[in-house]
ROLUM-186730 format. One record per residue: residue number from 1; x, y, z of N, C-alpha, C, CB in turn. Coordinates in steps of 0.02 Angstrom, whole numbers. Each point is the difference from the previous one (the first is absolute). Glycine has a CB too. Layout:
ATOM  resi    n_xx    n_yy    n_zz   ca_xx   ca_yy   ca_zz    c_xx    c_yy    c_zz   cb_xx   cb_yy   cb_zz
ATOM   NUM       X       Y       Z       X       Y       Z       X       Y       Z       X       Y       Z
...
***
This chain:
ATOM  resi    n_xx    n_yy    n_zz   ca_xx   ca_yy   ca_zz    c_xx    c_yy    c_zz   cb_xx   cb_yy   cb_zz
ATOM     1    5878    5439    5082     -71       2     -17     -13     -47     -59     -10     119      43
ATOM     2     -41    -163     -39     -15     -45     -55     -11      37     -66     -49     -80      83
ATOM     3      70      49    -139      -6      32     -65     -73      14     -18     104     -59     -36
ATOM     4    -150      13      53     -70      10     -16     -29      61      36     -12    -124     -19
ATOM     5      32     133      82     -24      58      38      28      64     -31      -8     -69     105
ATOM     6      72      68    -123      32      58     -29     -35      19     -65     109     -32      53
ATOM     7    -125     -19     -92     -33      11     -64     -68      33      10      60     -99     -49
ATOM     8     -98      74      98     -65      30      14       5      72      21     -40    -112      32
ATOM     9      90     128       8      10      69      23      20      45     -57      31     -42     113
ATOM    10      10      16    -159      20      40     -58     -61      18     -42     112     -57      -1
ATOM    11    -156       9      -9     -62      13     -39     -42      54      35       1    -119     -44
ATOM    12      -8     112     111     -38      50      37      31      69      -6     -36     -90      80
ATOM    13     102      93     -78      35      64      -5     -12      31     -69      87     -41      80
ATOM    14     -84       0    -132     -10      25     -68     -69      30      -7      79     -87     -45
ATOM    15    -130      52      71     -68      25      -5      -7      66      38     -43    -118      -9
ATOM    16      78     124      66      -4      61      40      36      58     -35      -4     -70     104
ATOM    17      64      58    -129      40      53     -30     -31      26     -65     102     -51      52
ATOM    18    -124       5     -94     -24      19     -66     -75      14       0      90     -67     -49
ATOM    19    -125      49     103     -71      11       1     -37     -44     -49      21     116      35
ATOM    20       7    -175     -49     -32     -45     -48     -59     -34      33     109     -18     -59
ATOM    21    -161       4      19     -61     -32      24      -8     -66     -35     -54     111      24
ATOM    22      43    -167      13     -11     -64     -33     -54       6     -53      35     -59     104
ATOM    23     -24      24    -160     -44       9     -58     -73     -12      16      94     -35     -70
ATOM    24    -110     -12     115     -69     -16      14     -39      59      29      35    -117      20
ATOM    25       0     165      10     -34      57      30     -34      42     -54      84       1      93
ATOM    26     -56       1    -153     -30      40     -53     -72     -21     -13     113      16     -50
ATOM    27    -128     -79      62     -67     -25     -13     -50      20      53      52     -95     -59
ATOM    28     -28     120     115     -44      13      57     -21      72       6      54     -94      57
ATOM    29     -28     137     -99     -13      71       8     -35      29     -61     100       9      73
ATOM    30    -144      39     -61     -32      35     -55      41      61     -17    -113     -41      35
ATOM    31     108      64     -97      42      57     -21     -40      63     -17      81     -82     -43
ATOM    32    -144      83      63     -39      61     -11      28      57      41    -103     -69     -24
ATOM    33      98     129      -3      27      58      35     -44      16      60      48      45    -106
ATOM    34     -16     -38     164     -38      15      61     -21      73       0      63     -89      63
ATOM    35    -118     104     -28     -23      68       5      53      43      34    -119     -39       6
ATOM    36     133      98     -36      48      46      31      72     -16     -13     -83      18      85
ATOM    37      97     -66    -130      69     -18     -14      33      57     -40     -29    -123       1
ATOM    38      91     140      16      35      55     -33      17     -19     -72      46      39     111
ATOM    39     -39      12    -153      18     -11     -70      76      -4      -6    -104      60     -39
ATOM    40     127    -102      -7      71      -9     -11      16      11     -74       7     -82      96
ATOM    41      53     108    -111      20       5     -71       9     -70     -29      56     112      22
ATOM    42     -57    -116     -88       7     -65     -32      66     -33      18     -71      40     -95
ATOM    43     124      -1      98      67     -25      19      19      32      66      35     -17    -122
ATOM    44     -22     -24     173      15      28      67      75       5      14    -107     -48      39
ATOM    45     147      10     -77      73       3      11      36     -31     -60     -17      -7     126
ATOM    46      81      23    -130      44     -32     -50      63     -25      35     -46      73     -93
ATOM    47      66    -132      75      62     -29      28      46     -15     -58     -60     -50     101
ATOM    48     113      91    -108      45      -7     -58     -39       1     -65      80     -66      71
ATOM    49    -130     109     -74     -39       9     -61     -60     -47      -6     103      37     -52
ATOM    50    -108     -88      95     -56     -47      -2     -58      29      40      79     -99     -13
ATOM    51    -137     102     -17     -58      31      32     -35     -47      48     -14      71    -101
ATOM    52      -7     -43     157     -44     -36      47     -69      31      -7      96     -28      82
ATOM    53    -143     -11    -105     -67      26     -16     -44       3      62      12     -45    -116
ATOM    54     -60      90     114     -41      11      59     -52     -55      12      16     121     -18
ATOM    55     -33    -161     -33     -54     -48      10      17     -52      54     -32      16    -120
ATOM    56      96     -35     124      21     -46      53      -5      33      68      76     -58     -81
ATOM    57     -55     122      84      -1      37      63     -72      10      23     108      58     -31
ATOM    58    -152     -38     -17     -70      13      17     -34     -63      26      -4      90     -87
ATOM    59      20    -147      56     -30     -63      23      21     -16      72       1     -42    -118
ATOM    60      63      51     134      24     -15      67     -28      50      52     104     -50     -50
ATOM    61    -110     113      30     -30      50      44     -73     -18      15      77      89     -46
ATOM    62    -113    -106      -7     -70     -19       6      -7     -59      48     -23      41    -117
ATOM    63      66     -90     111      -3     -60      42      15      18      73      34     -71     -97
ATOM    64      16     114     107      18      21      69     -58      35      33     120      11     -34
ATOM    65    -156      31      -3     -57      36      27     -57     -47      18      33     101     -67
ATOM    66     -44    -150      24     -54     -48      13      16     -44      60     -28       0    -121
ATOM    67      91     -23     125      20     -45      55      -4      35      67      74     -60     -79
ATOM    68     -59     125      81      -1      36      63     -70      24      19     116      36     -22
ATOM    69    -162     -39     -26     -70      17      12      -8      68      35     -26    -123       6
ATOM    70      63     172     -31      -6      67      28      11      50     -57      39     -37     115
ATOM    71     -58      99    -103       9      53     -49      66      35      13    -125      15     -12
ATOM    72     168     -13     -38      64      34       7      -4      69     -31      60    -111      -3
ATOM    73     -28     159      36       4      68     -26      47      -1     -60     -23      51     115
ATOM    74      19       1    -158      47       4     -57      73      -5      22     -84      70     -60
ATOM    75     101     -39     116      69      -2      24      20     -71      21     -11     119      39
ATOM    76     -35    -154      -5      14     -69      20       7     -45     -62     -63      18     108
ATOM    77      19      -6    -158       5     -39     -61      67      12     -35    -125       5     -12
ATOM    78     146      58      13      64      16     -33      58     -37      34     -45     113     -31
ATOM    79      44    -117      97      53     -36      36       0     -74     -20      -9      81      96
ATOM    80     -51    -110    -101      -5     -70     -21      27      -9     -71     -99     -16      75
ATOM    81      79      63    -119      23      -3     -69      76       4      -4    -108      53     -37
ATOM    82     138      -7      74      73       8      -2      35     -63      24     -13     123      20
ATOM    83     -15    -157      30      29     -63      24      -5     -54     -53     -30      31     118
ATOM    84     -27     -33    -153      -9     -50     -53      47      14     -58    -120     -14      33
ATOM    85     126      78     -51      45      19     -55      71     -19      17     -76      95     -31
ATOM    86      96     -83      93      68     -18      21      12     -74      -7       1      97      79
ATOM    87     -49    -139     -60       6     -72      -8       7     -19     -73     -68     -17     104
ATOM    88      29      51    -147       3     -15     -72      68      22     -29    -125      14      -8
ATOM    89     152      41      33      66      22     -22      53     -52      18     -35     121      13
ATOM    90      32    -146      48      47     -51      23      -7     -63     -44      -5      45     118
ATOM    91     -57     -64    -130     -13     -59     -41      30       8     -70    -107     -20      64
ATOM    92      98      79     -94      28      12     -67      76       3       2    -104      62     -31
ATOM    93     132     -30      82      73       3       7      31     -70       3     -11     109      60
ATOM    94     -19    -152     -19      27     -68       8      -9     -39     -64     -26       3     122
ATOM    95     -31       7    -156     -10     -35     -64      52      21     -51    -123      -7      25
ATOM    96     135      73     -30      50      24     -48      69     -27      16     -68     103     -17
ATOM    97      84    -106      82      65     -28      20       3     -74     -18       9      84      94
ATOM    98     -65    -119     -86      -2     -70     -19      13     -10     -74     -80     -21      92
ATOM    99      52      66    -133      13      -4     -72      74      13     -14    -118      37     -24
ATOM   100     146      14      59      70      16      -9      46     -58      19     -28     120      22
ATOM   101       7    -155      32      39     -58      24     -18     -64     -38       7      54     113
ATOM   102     -50     -47    -163     -21     -56     -42     -34     -56      41      94      27     -79
ATOM   103    -134      -6     128     -40     -47      38     -57     -24     -46      28      56     113
ATOM   104     -34    -120    -121     -51     -27     -45     -54     -36      39      86     -12     -90
ATOM   105    -147      17      64     -57     -34      30     -30     -46     -53     -24      98      79
ATOM   106      21    -162     -63     -26     -49     -48     -73      15     -16      80     -86      44
ATOM   107     -99      84    -108     -70      14     -19     -51     -43      37      42      33    -111
ATOM   108     -22     -96     126     -47     -44      36     -15      25      70      43     -96     -68
ATOM   109       4     132      99     -13      28      66     -52      57      -4     117     -31      36
ATOM   110    -110      71     -88     -49      54     -11     -69     -31     -13      90      76     -47
ATOM   111     -92    -128       5     -63     -34     -15     -32     -30      63      43     -24    -116
ATOM   112      -1      -4     159     -26     -30      62     -32      53      44      89     -88      -6
ATOM   113     -56     146      13     -28      54      41     -63      27     -33     115      30      41
ATOM   114    -115     -25    -107     -58      26     -36     -60     -46      11      76      51     -87
ATOM   115     -65    -116      85     -54     -48      13     -26       7      71      49     -79     -85
ATOM   116      -3      96     131     -20      11      70     -46      59       7     106     -50      36
ATOM   117     -96     102     -78     -44      58       0     -69     -19     -26      99      77     -16
ATOM   118    -100    -119     -35     -63     -20     -32     -41     -48      43      55      17    -110
ATOM   119     -21     -56     150     -32     -56      35     -63      17      40     112     -48       7
ATOM   120    -114     104      29     -61      14      40     -62      15     -41      75      42      87
ATOM   121     -66     -27    -151     -57      19     -42     -35     -62     -28      58     106     -29
ATOM   122    -123     -99      20     -41     -56     -23      17     -20     -71     -91      38      75
ATOM   123     106      12    -118      15     -15     -70      41      57     -30    -106     -67     -10
ATOM   124     126      58     -52      42      49     -35     -37      67      -8      60     -94     -60
ATOM   125    -124      90      47     -40      61     -10       1      44      63     -73     -62     -82
ATOM   126      65      30     140       1      37      64      69      30      12     -89     -76      46
ATOM   127     141      39     -63      69      24       8      13      60     -44      37    -117      29
ATOM   128     -58     112     -93      10      56     -47     -37      63      24      13     -83     -94
ATOM   129     -72      73     123     -39      56      26      38      34      57    -107     -58     -33
ATOM   130     137      18      77      39      28      56      61      38     -25     -40     -94      73
ATOM   131      73      67    -124      57      34     -29     -21      68     -30      55    -111     -24
ATOM   132    -110     110     -11     -25      62     -31     -16      52      53     -46     -67     -96
ATOM   133      17      44     152     -17      46      55      62      33      29     -99     -70      26
ATOM   134     155      35     -29      64      28      24      37      39     -53       7     -94      80
ATOM   135     -34      92    -142      34      35     -55      61     -36     -24     -43     106      44
ATOM   136      43    -173     -38      58     -40     -19     -15     -48     -57      40      10     117
ATOM   137      11     -27    -155      -4     -54     -48      38     -60      27      -9      82     -97
ATOM   138       0    -140      67      37     -60      22      75      10      -6     -97     -72     -35
ATOM   139     118     103     -20      72      12     -10      28      46      53     -15     -16    -123
ATOM   140     -23      68     142      23      46      53       5     -36      67     -52      96     -62
ATOM   141       4    -140      76       2     -37      62      60     -47       1    -125       8       9
ATOM   142     138     -42     -64      58     -45      -3      65      39       8     -65     -77     -75
ATOM   143      67     137      46      61      40       8       8      21      73     -12      42    -119
ATOM   144     -43     -25     152       3      18      71      24     -58      42     -94      82     -18
ATOM   145      71    -142       2      22     -60      35      75     -11     -10    -115     -51     -14
ATOM   146     138      62     -48      71      -8     -15      42      50      39     -30     -40    -115
ATOM   147       6     102     121      35      51      40       6     -23      72     -44      91     -75
ATOM   148     -11    -115     104       1     -23      69      49     -58      10    -119      36      11
ATOM   149     118     -85     -56      43     -58       7      74      19      -7     -92     -72     -46
ATOM   150     106     119       0      69      23      -8      24      36      62     -19      11    -124
ATOM   151     -24      33     151      18      38      60      12     -47      59     -66      98     -41
ATOM   152      22    -147      49       7     -47      56      65     -41      -6    -125      -7       8
ATOM   153     140     -14     -69      60     -40     -11      63      39      16     -61     -66     -87
ATOM   154      62     130      65      60      41      11       9      15      75     -14      50    -114
ATOM   155     -40     -31     148       5      14      72      20     -64      38     -87      91     -11
ATOM   156      60    -146     -10      16     -65      31      75     -13      -4    -114     -44     -30
ATOM   157     144      60     -28      72     -11     -10      41      47      44     -23     -36    -117
ATOM   158      -5      94     134      36      48      41       1     -20      74     -32      88     -81
ATOM   159     -16    -130     102      -8     -15      71      17     -72      18     -88      86       2
ATOM   160      60    -133     -40       4     -71      20      72     -24       7    -110     -20     -58
ATOM   161     123     -10     114      66     -30      12      54      49      20     -33     -85     -79
ATOM   162      17     151      82      51      50      14      -6      29      71       1      26    -121
ATOM   163     -48     -51     159     -10      27      68       8     -57      51     -78      91     -44
ATOM   164     121     -81      92      12     -52      50     -22      26      69      97     -46     -68
ATOM   165    -138       7     101     -21      16      68      29     -53      46    -108      56     -40
ATOM   166     153     -36      86      34     -48      44     -41     -12      64     111      37     -47
ATOM   167     -95     -92      81     -32     -14      65      13      57      49      12    -124     -20
ATOM   168      49     152      16      19      55      45     -44      61     -13     119     -43       5
ATOM   169    -134      57     -69     -44      56     -17     -68      -9      32      62      16    -108
ATOM   170     -89     -77     103     -67     -15      25      -2       6      76     -20     -76     -98
ATOM   171      70      47     131       2       2      73       7      71      26      51    -113       0
ATOM   172      -9     153     -33       9      70      21     -65      39      -6     121      -5     -35
ATOM   173    -157      -6     -20     -64      36     -10     -49     -19      54      20       3    -124
ATOM   174     -23     -68     141     -46     -23      52      17      33      67     -15    -110     -60
ATOM   175      78     111      78      21      28      65     -11      75       2      84     -91      11
ATOM   176     -74     125     -67      -6      73      -2     -73      23      -4     111       4     -56
ATOM   177    -157     -50      39     -69      20     -12     -50     -45      37      34      43    -111
ATOM   178     -16     -64     171     -42     -47      36     -71      26      12     102     -43      55
ATOM   179    -108     109     -48     -66      28      12     -48     -12     -58      54      87      71
ATOM   180     -26     -98    -131     -42     -13     -58     -31     -70       1      72      79     -64
ATOM   181     -43    -122     105     -22     -70      -1     -40     -18      62     100     -28     -67
ATOM   182    -129      79      98     -45     -11      56     -70      -8     -28      74      66      80
ATOM   183    -104    -124     -69     -66     -14     -27     -55      25      47      46    -100     -60
ATOM   184     -96     133      33     -57      21      42     -44     -60      16       3     116     -51
ATOM   185     -56    -104      89     -48     -54      13     -25     -28     -67     -35      54     109
ATOM   186      27    -120    -111     -25     -33     -60     -63     -39      18     116      -8     -49
ATOM   187    -159       0       1     -63     -36      11      -8     -53     -54     -52     102      53
ATOM   188      33    -162     -31     -19     -50     -49     -76       0      -4     103     -72      24
ATOM   189    -128      84     -84     -72       6      -9     -23     -38     -62       3     112      58
ATOM   190     -67    -127     -58     -33     -27     -59     -58      48     -17      32    -122      28
ATOM   191     -51     122     -92     -57      42     -17     -42     -32     -55      65     102      34
ATOM   192    -127     -81     -35     -45     -15     -56     -13      67     -34     -55    -103      59
ATOM   193      71     107    -122      -3      63     -36     -52      -3     -57     121      22      29
ATOM   194    -166      25     -29     -49       7     -55      14      67     -33     -88     -72      59
ATOM   195     110      69    -122      19      60     -37     -61      38     -26     107     -56     -31
ATOM   196    -101     122      29     -52      40     -32      -3     -17     -74      17      93      84
ATOM   197      42    -104    -113       3     -20     -70      26     -72      -3      21     120     -39
ATOM   198     -65    -170      39      20     -70       0      41     -17     -62    -102     -28      66
ATOM   199     148     -21     -59      45     -18     -56     -37     -15     -65      78     -44      84
ATOM   200    -135       9     -79     -36     -19     -61     -27      61     -37     -30    -108      53
ATOM   201      13     162     -16     -24      61     -33      58      41     -28     -97       1      78
ATOM   202     153      -1     -43      59      36     -24      21     -26     -69      38      20     119
ATOM   203     -45     -86    -129      18     -30     -64     -49      19     -56      52     -94      63
ATOM   204    -114     107     -44     -52      10     -51     -11      74     -18     -54    -102      42
ATOM   205      65     147       7     -18      70     -11      61      46       5    -114     -25      45
ATOM   206     109      82     -78      54      49       2       0      35      68      -7      16    -125
ATOM   207      62      19     138       6      39      63     -55      52       5     125     -19      -1
ATOM   208    -140      51     -55     -51      52      -1     -69     -29      16      67      64     -85
ATOM   209     -82    -122      54     -65     -32      12      -8     -21      73       0     -40    -118
ATOM   210      54      14     147      -3     -21      70      -9      60      46      73     -97     -27
ATOM   211     -38     151      11      -6      61      41     -71      27      -1     121      27     -23
ATOM   212    -153     -30     -35     -69      24      -7     -48     -41      43      26      40    -116
ATOM   213      -8    -103     129     -43     -45      39      24      -7      72     -26     -62    -105
ATOM   214      71     106     127      31      -8      66     -50      -4      57      97      62     -45
ATOM   215    -145     -17      45     -49       2      55     -39     -66       4      -9     125     -12
ATOM   216     -14    -148     -46     -37     -63      -4      42     -59      23     -68      48     -94
ATOM   217     130     -51      69      45     -56      17      20       1      73      42       0    -118
ATOM   218     -34      61     146      17       6      71     -55     -30      43      65     105     -25
ATOM   219    -128     -92       8     -56     -28      38      -2     -76      -5     -65     107     -19
ATOM   220      79    -133     -41       2     -73     -10      54     -32      44     -42      15    -118
ATOM   221     101      17     119      56     -26      40     -16       2      74      80      38     -88
ATOM   222    -111      18     111     -18       6      71     -51     -53      20      23     124      -6
ATOM   223     -72    -136     -37     -50     -51      14      32     -69       5     -87      69     -59
ATOM   224     135     -82      14      34     -65      -1      40     -11      63       5       6    -125
ATOM   225      34      44     147      42      -9      59     -43      -9      62      90      69     -53
ATOM   226    -148     -35      56     -44      -8      57     -32     -69       2     -23     122      -4
ATOM   227      10    -151     -54     -28     -68      -1      53     -50      23     -77      32     -94
ATOM   228     141     -19      78      54     -44      23       8       7      76      59      10    -112
ATOM   229     -65      52     137       4      11      72     -55     -40      36      48     115     -20
ATOM   230    -107    -117      -8     -55     -39      29      17     -74       2     -83      86     -41
ATOM   231     115    -111     -11      21     -70      -1      51     -14      55     -21      -4    -124
ATOM   232      66      52     134      50      -7      53     -33      -3      69      85      61     -71
ATOM   233    -132     -16      82     -35       3      65     -41     -63      12      -4     125      -9
ATOM   234     -17    -157     -46     -39     -61       6      44     -62      10     -88      52     -71
ATOM   235     154     -41      77      46     -55      13      43     -21     -58     -82     -37      81
ATOM   236      80      76    -136      41     -17     -58      74       5      15     -92      41     -72
ATOM   237     132     -82      37      72       0      10      32      56     -42      -2    -125      22
ATOM   238      42     167      10      29      59     -33      42     -21     -61       2      60     110
ATOM   239      42    -108    -101      44     -21     -54     -39     -27     -60      89     -26      84
ATOM   240    -140     -13     -71     -40     -29     -54     -39      53     -37      -8    -107      64
ATOM   241     -18     156     -26     -36      55     -32      46      43     -42     -82       0      96
ATOM   242     144       9     -72      49      39     -39      15     -36     -66      51      45     106
ATOM   243     -41    -111    -102      13     -39     -61     -59       5     -49      72     -78      66
ATOM   244    -132      80     -39     -60      -1     -41     -16      68     -31     -43     -92      72
ATOM   245      53     146     -32     -26      65     -22      53      54     -14     -98     -29      66
ATOM   246     156      27     -33      46      57      -3      25      14     -70      34     -26     116
ATOM   247     -30      90    -133      26      22     -65      75       9       0    -108      56     -21
ATOM   248     140     -65      79      73       5       4      30     -66     -24      -6      83      97
ATOM   249      27     -84    -161      25     -62     -29      63     -25      34     -49      35    -108
ATOM   250      87      10     140      62     -20      33     -11     -37      65      53      96     -53
ATOM   251    -104     -75      91     -10     -30      67     -59     -49       4      48     104      45
ATOM   252     -95     -99     -91     -60     -42       4      15     -75       3     -60      89     -63
ATOM   253     105    -115      20      15     -72       3      29     -23      67      20       5    -122
ATOM   254       9      42     160      28     -15      66     -50      18      56     116      19     -45
ATOM   255    -179     -16      28     -50      17      50       2      73      21       6    -116      39
ATOM   256      21     159     -83       3      72      16      63      21      36    -122      -2       4
ATOM   257     169     -45       9      60      15      39      45      51     -35      -6    -116      49
ATOM   258      20     171     -14      43      53     -26      71      -4      27    -101      72     -11
ATOM   259     114    -122      52      65      -7      34      10      61      45      49     -68     -97
ATOM   260      14      80     119      12      57      45       4      65     -40      62     -76      79
ATOM   261     -95     126     -55      -2      65     -33      17      55      51     -86     -41     -84
ATOM   262     112      97      59      17      57      42     -47      58     -14     120     -37       3
ATOM   263    -127      79      46     -42      59      -8      25      42     -59     -27      -1     124
ATOM   264     -20      22    -166      19      41     -58       1     -39     -64      65      70      76
ATOM   265     -64    -136     -72       0     -41     -61     -68       4     -33      87     -77      49
ATOM   266    -140      72      -9     -68       4     -26     -28      70      12     -17    -123      22
ATOM   267     -45     133     -43     -31      66       7     -11      18      73     -56     -17    -111
ATOM   268      53      83     127      -9      22      70     -61     -31      34      55     107     -32
ATOM   269    -109    -117      -6     -61     -29      29      13     -72      24     -71      73     -76
ATOM   270     112    -109      38      18     -69      18      42       1      64      -3     -35    -122
ATOM   271      53      79     124      44       6      59     -41      20      62      96      32     -74
ATOM   272    -143      14      65     -40      23      57     -41     -56      29      -5     114     -51
ATOM   273     -23    -156       8     -39     -57      24      43     -50      38     -78      15     -96
ATOM   274     137     -30      69      47     -47      31      21      25      69      41     -35    -112
ATOM   275     -29     101     118      26      28      63     -49      -8      58      67      81     -68
ATOM   276    -131     -91      53     -51      -7      53     -15     -73      17     -50     108     -39
ATOM   277      85    -154       6     -16     -71       9      51     -36      43     -56       2    -111
ATOM   278      35     -58     139      45     -46      35       6     -63     -41     -33      48     114
ATOM   279      87     -86    -102      10     -63     -36     -61     -44       9     125       8      15
ATOM   280    -151     -33     -72     -59     -42       1     -64      36     -18      56     -66      85
ATOM   281     -54     134     -84     -60      39     -16     -13       1     -76      22      72     101
ATOM   282     -85     -63    -117     -21      11     -70     -36      67      -3     -10    -125     -24
ATOM   283      28     166     -24     -28      68      -5     -71      -1     -27     115      44     -17
ATOM   284    -148      14      24     -60      13     -38      22      20     -71     -67      37     104
ATOM   285      22     -15    -146      17      19     -68      46      62       1    -109     -48     -43
ATOM   286     164      44       6      47      56      -5       2      22     -73      70     -43      98
ATOM   287     -81     107    -110       2      25     -69      66      37     -14    -126      10       0
ATOM   288     157     -26     -57      59      36     -25     -18      26     -69      82     -73      67
ATOM   289     -39     113     -98     -16      26     -67     -12     -54     -53      68      99      29
ATOM   290     -45    -160     -15      -5     -53     -50     -60     -46       9     122       6     -10
ATOM   291    -151      -5      70     -56     -44      12     -11     -11      74      21     -54    -109
ATOM   292     -48      -6     125     -20     -16      69      38     -62      25    -114      51     -21
ATOM   293     131     -48      86      39     -54      30     -33     -25      64     105      49     -49
ATOM   294     -94    -113      63      -9     -29      66      69     -24      20    -124     -34     -18
ATOM   295     147      53      77      69     -14      20       0     -44      62      38     109     -48
ATOM   296       5    -160      47      11     -42      58      72       9      23     -88     -83     -38
ATOM   297      98     106     100      67       9      26      23     -65      32     -20     124      20
ATOM   298      74    -152     -48      24     -66      22      53       6      55     -24     -44    -114
ATOM   299      72      91     104      56       3      47      30      70      -1      24    -122     -17
ATOM   300       3     143      74      36      64       5      72     -14      16    -105      61      37
ATOM   301     151     -32     -75      71      -9      13      28      68      23      10     -95     -87
ATOM   302      19      99     147      25      64      26      61      25     -39     -43     -31     112
ATOM   303      58      95    -105      57      29     -34      64     -37      19     -57     112      -1
ATOM   304     103    -117     -48      63     -36      12      54      26     -46     -64    -102      34
ATOM   305     126      84     -17      58      17     -41      14     -57     -48      49      73      93
ATOM   306     -48     -59    -158      15     -52     -49      74     -18       5     -92      42     -77
ATOM   307     107    -106      74      69     -23       6      39      11     -65     -37     -86      83
ATOM   308     103      84     -77      43       7     -60     -15     -54     -51      89      53      71
ATOM   309     -99    -114     -48     -13     -56     -45     -63      12     -41      57     -77      80
ATOM   310    -108     107     -48     -63      13     -36       8      56     -51     -62     -37     101
ATOM   311     105      85     -87       5      60     -42      58      -3     -50     -50      63      93
ATOM   312      91    -113     -90      61      -2     -42     -16       7     -75      53     -73      86
ATOM   313    -101      34    -111     -16       1     -71     -31      68     -19     -17    -126       1
ATOM   314     -26     152      42     -31      65     -12      52      55      -6    -103     -37      62
ATOM   315     152      36     -17      53      50      -1      44      -8     -63       0       3     126
ATOM   316      13     -65    -145      39     -12     -62     -35      32     -60      43    -107      48
ATOM   317    -108      97     -52     -39      29     -55       3      76       1     -76    -100       1
ATOM   318      67     127      59       1      73       7      67      29     -21     -83      -9      94
ATOM   319     138     -19     -70      66      25     -16      16      -8     -74      38     -27     116
ATOM   320     -61     -28    -145      12     -11     -71     -36      53     -41      12    -124      20
ATOM   321     -76     136      -4     -39      50     -37      29      70       8    -102     -71      15
ATOM   322     126      86      45      30      65      14      61      12     -44     -42      -6     118
ATOM   323      87     -45    -119      61       7     -40     -15      -1     -75      64     -55      92
ATOM   324    -113      14    -111     -18      -5     -71     -29      66     -24     -21    -123      13
ATOM   325     -22     154      27     -29      65     -19      54      53      -8    -107     -31      59
ATOM   326     155      29     -13      55      48      -4      40     -11     -64       6       4     126
ATOM   327       9     -66    -141      40     -16     -59     -37      20     -64      53     -96      62
ATOM   328    -117      79     -66     -40      17     -59      -9      76      -5     -59    -111       7
ATOM   329      51     144      51      -7      72       0      60      35     -31     -70     -10     102
ATOM   330     131     -13     -84      61      28     -30       3     -13     -75      60     -16     110
ATOM   331     -82     -44    -129       0     -19     -71     -47      46     -39      27    -120      31
ATOM   332     -87     131      -5     -48      42     -34      22      74      -3     -91     -79      37
ATOM   333     123     101      16      27      69       0      50       9     -57     -17       7     125
ATOM   334      58     -59    -135      49       2     -55     -34       5     -67      78     -67      70
ATOM   335    -132      29     -79     -37       3     -63     -31      69     -11     -24    -122       9
ATOM   336      -3     151      45     -30      67      -6      52      53     -21     -85     -32      87
ATOM   337     145      27     -57      51      51     -13      21       3     -73      40     -17     116
ATOM   338     -38     -40    -148      24      -1     -70     -57       5     -50      96     -68      37
ATOM   339    -158      76     -13     -59       2     -44     -24      72      -9     -33    -117      36
ATOM   340      -2     129     -91     -35      64     -10     -74     -12      15      84      39     -89
ATOM   341    -107     -10     144     -69     -11      23     -37      66      -2      36     -96      73
ATOM   342     -92      97    -109     -43      59      -3     -69     -17      29      62      43    -103
ATOM   343     -84      -5     153     -66      -9      28     -44      57     -26      45     -58     105
ATOM   344    -100      41    -137     -40      48     -37     -66      16      36      51     -42    -105
ATOM   345     -51      44     171     -60      14      38       4      69      33     -15    -123      20
***
């Protein structure tokens, strides 16, 4: 397996195991307490005497509740909290082990990550306001960044270069799991997408402000997609209209081309519209939770068996991640066994 691919998989594994979030995400979330959020003690756990404070846990719980856009019962919230606390315990264990192993992080690396956190903000005043909303100081944020970098470096040393996936391993997995590589029907489609919350408004207004205007913005989006449909019926070119109007930044420059897609990748409403079309057809307006679409079905590809050559790299990645998770899991179990962990919930 190429070194660059292995490196990328190691990073993905670290993010998964430790539950680390790229610094830029901190800028995208609000930290106000959600309605009905459970109360937490000031200190939720101790790892070898080091306290894990509830403010970090509460922030992550709040974000999880907002992202899922549903009301969680106290019991459901508690399960989420326990999962977050466990991730924080692992993070602290690995950091402490890194200190014990004298893993060092250059100050310039911390500064670079810190600047990455600041970058999305318009100015220092806005950044300081966001920090205050999270109950953090700059020094605390820098320390958190240092913890993350130390943990990532130590886990990286435990995995990188120590796992070998042979051609025989890959071939055996393919032969033993051929049913997994049977592709369902695929569709090549293009679409013109008009979002309920257009990109230019998302940049200008908060999530709360947009939600308050949802009904108004929905009507604006519906009117816009219907006017585009009229242009199509009058002989307009689908690809050119997609380039001109579509809010899908990924497909608009290609005339709305989504390449081949499988059922379940997009929303059920999108799949339902596709299933009623023939190659060459253009749909009427299709509404999904995100906005309105006009869909053009370009080609239908029948179900097929993916060849070994097509799946070789995918299987390599899968086997590498499987073995890496096992290796890291044993390593973390060892750290837990020799640590004094107190959960105060």
